[in-house]
Rosetta silent file (secondary structure, phi, psi, omega in degrees, C-alpha in Angstrom):
SEQUENCE: TQAIETCFRKYFTFTGRAQRSEFWYWVLFTFLAGLFIGFVEGFLGGMRGTEPNQLISMLFNLATFIPGLAVTARRLHDVNLSGWWMLIA
SCORE:     score description
SCORE:     0.000 S_00000001
   1 L     0.000 -176.066 -175.343  106.778   93.678   90.144 S_00000001
   2 H   -62.791  -36.809 -175.699  107.829   90.860   87.844 S_00000001
   3 H   -64.180  -37.978  175.961  107.426   88.229   90.663 S_00000001
   4 H   -63.822  -44.224  177.431  103.676   89.064   91.128 S_00000001
   5 H   -62.079  -41.730  176.447  103.145   88.794   87.366 S_00000001
   6 H   -57.997  -41.650 -177.510  104.952   85.488   87.274 S_00000001
   7 H   -62.813  -49.199 -178.744  102.633   84.193   90.041 S_00000001
   8 H   -66.370  -32.644 -178.141   99.520   85.196   88.105 S_00000001
   9 H   -68.865  -41.581 -174.227  100.949   83.856   84.803 S_00000001
  10 L   -90.855   43.873 -171.765  101.765   80.470   86.473 S_00000001
  11 L   -52.766  -47.219 -172.500   98.196   80.333   88.083 S_00000001
  12 L  -112.179   18.990 -178.364   97.774   76.574   88.019 S_00000001
  13 L   -91.491  104.415 -175.091  101.522   75.597   87.714 S_00000001
  14 L  -102.580    2.515 -179.115  102.469   73.474   90.659 S_00000001
  15 L  -106.385  163.002 -177.739  105.606   72.029   88.994 S_00000001
  16 L    95.003 -160.838 -178.591  109.032   73.710   88.674 S_00000001
  17 L  -139.721  161.169 -172.287  110.638   76.046   91.125 S_00000001
  18 L  -133.173  129.753  175.706  110.170   79.514   92.488 S_00000001
  19 L   -67.913  159.972  179.435  112.950   81.793   93.703 S_00000001
  20 H   -55.450  -50.138  179.756  112.968   83.026   97.216 S_00000001
  21 H   -60.672  -36.314  177.487  112.154   86.532   96.008 S_00000001
  22 H   -61.997  -49.063 -179.303  109.263   85.453   93.898 S_00000001
  23 H   -59.739  -52.057 -176.596  107.641   83.709   96.885 S_00000001
  24 H   -66.972  -31.729 -179.364  108.296   86.590   99.414 S_00000001
  25 H   -72.037  -35.876 -174.708  107.148   89.385   96.999 S_00000001
  26 H   -66.449  -45.415  172.322  103.920   87.345   96.438 S_00000001
  27 H   -50.770  -45.322 -179.453  103.506   87.146  100.312 S_00000001
  28 H   -64.117  -48.377  174.250  104.114   90.852  100.611 S_00000001
  29 H   -50.899  -52.577 -172.699  101.693   91.634   97.850 S_00000001
  30 H   -74.729  -25.057  178.662   98.772   89.648   99.257 S_00000001
  31 H   -70.739  -51.278  179.023   99.437   90.930  102.751 S_00000001
  32 H   -64.153  -36.807  177.034   99.485   94.600  101.722 S_00000001
  33 H   -71.770  -41.139  173.501   96.578   94.263   99.332 S_00000001
  34 H   -62.085  -37.660  170.880   94.557   92.525  102.009 S_00000001
  35 H   -55.334  -52.315 -172.465   95.351   95.333  104.450 S_00000001
  36 H   -64.136  -46.090  177.050   94.329   97.938  101.982 S_00000001
  37 H   -60.802  -40.552  178.910   91.086   96.070  100.962 S_00000001
  38 H   -65.798  -35.249  177.887   90.166   95.615  104.577 S_00000001
  39 H   -69.799  -39.187 -178.187   90.777   99.215  105.360 S_00000001
  40 H   -65.874  -55.329 -177.619   88.716  100.382  102.306 S_00000001
  41 H   -59.191  -42.098  170.543   85.810   98.001  103.221 S_00000001
  42 H   -60.328  -43.645 -179.448   85.799   99.113  106.853 S_00000001
  43 H   -65.062  -38.204  177.067   85.934  102.704  105.934 S_00000001
  44 H   -69.510  -41.079  178.337   82.996  102.350  103.383 S_00000001
  45 H   -61.851  -42.299 -178.197   81.031  100.316  105.951 S_00000001
  46 H   -67.337  -35.690  175.385   81.619  102.947  108.649 S_00000001
  47 H   -62.617  -35.505 -179.493   80.486  105.672  106.329 S_00000001
  48 H   -82.920  -17.169 -177.234   77.098  103.808  105.711 S_00000001
  49 L    78.147   24.416 -174.724   76.872  102.996  109.425 S_00000001
  50 L  -121.064  171.676  174.061   76.691   99.291  108.528 S_00000001
  51 L   -73.062  158.421  177.632   79.036   96.249  108.944 S_00000001
  52 L   -72.748  147.115 -179.133   81.632   96.006  106.004 S_00000001
  53 L   -68.895  -43.582 -175.488   80.316   94.020  103.052 S_00000001
  54 L    62.602   20.390  179.568   83.667   92.112  102.541 S_00000001
  55 H   -72.563  -36.845  175.660   82.699   91.285   99.011 S_00000001
  56 H   -59.845  -42.635 -175.448   85.988   92.775   97.635 S_00000001
  57 H   -74.636  -34.934  172.820   88.175   90.894  100.030 S_00000001
  58 H   -54.486  -51.302  179.508   86.214   87.685   99.208 S_00000001
  59 H   -61.362  -48.205  175.196   86.893   88.129   95.515 S_00000001
  60 H   -53.328  -52.802  179.839   90.594   89.041   96.226 S_00000001
  61 H   -56.802  -44.413 -174.638   90.967   85.883   98.409 S_00000001
  62 H   -69.003  -35.352 -176.734   89.353   83.788   95.666 S_00000001
  63 H   -79.444  -16.580 -173.271   91.638   85.251   92.978 S_00000001
  64 H  -110.863  -13.014 -174.413   94.831   84.809   94.970 S_00000001
  65 H   -58.080  -55.405 -167.015   94.250   81.432   96.752 S_00000001
  66 H   -71.608  -45.143 -179.741   95.277   79.043   93.950 S_00000001
  67 H   -71.164  -21.078  176.570   98.486   81.057   92.819 S_00000001
  68 H   -66.833  -42.318  175.373   99.439   81.303   96.447 S_00000001
  69 H   -61.111  -45.734 -170.648   99.308   77.480   96.750 S_00000001
  70 H   -67.412  -39.541  178.303  101.113   77.074   93.483 S_00000001
  71 H   -68.372  -28.113  176.280  104.046   79.497   94.366 S_00000001
  72 H   -73.930  -37.576  179.360  104.399   77.788   97.791 S_00000001
  73 H   -66.309  -39.716  177.975  104.614   74.418   96.059 S_00000001
  74 H   -70.132  -35.319  179.538  107.235   75.700   93.582 S_00000001
  75 H   -68.967  -37.493  175.832  109.158   77.293   96.454 S_00000001
  76 H   -67.955  -30.521  177.418  109.194   74.052   98.344 S_00000001
  77 H   -67.757  -32.647 -179.766  110.445   72.265   95.187 S_00000001
  78 H   -62.372  -28.715 -179.257  113.354   74.923   95.127 S_00000001
  79 L  -105.282   28.438  175.128  114.461   73.669   98.556 S_00000001
  80 L    59.391   39.056  179.448  114.210   70.082   97.492 S_00000001
  81 L  -124.970  159.666  175.985  111.013   69.272   99.296 S_00000001
  82 L   -79.463  149.642  177.745  107.706   68.053   98.100 S_00000001
  83 H   -63.603  -16.622  178.357  104.758   70.409   97.617 S_00000001
  84 H   -70.758   -8.064 -177.030  102.677   68.245   99.821 S_00000001
  85 H   -70.212  -14.958  178.524  104.678   69.598  102.836 S_00000001
  86 H   -60.140  -31.336 -173.505  102.152   72.543  102.592 S_00000001
  87 H   -68.139  -19.895  179.168   99.578   70.371  104.308 S_00000001
  88 H   -67.496  -31.779 -178.801  101.566   70.374  107.502 S_00000001
  89 L   -78.347    0.000    0.000  100.824   74.042  108.034 S_00000001
């Protein structure tokens, strides 16, 4: 959706605000994509009779880590909190 595109477009943008829908669509996208990638890696590893390689999930996590931090900081700004509140979690 538009929210996911916005998060990738604002990859390193920690200033500004993010709407609630932008943040939660990002969370939903990363959760569902992570489940799908984990299932595929587990299935492919089971077919070969080896442990899953996890290369795809590692690349996905690297690609979505910074945008996830950025959208979380922007969402905190939208509720009038500093982005540094992320450190509490």
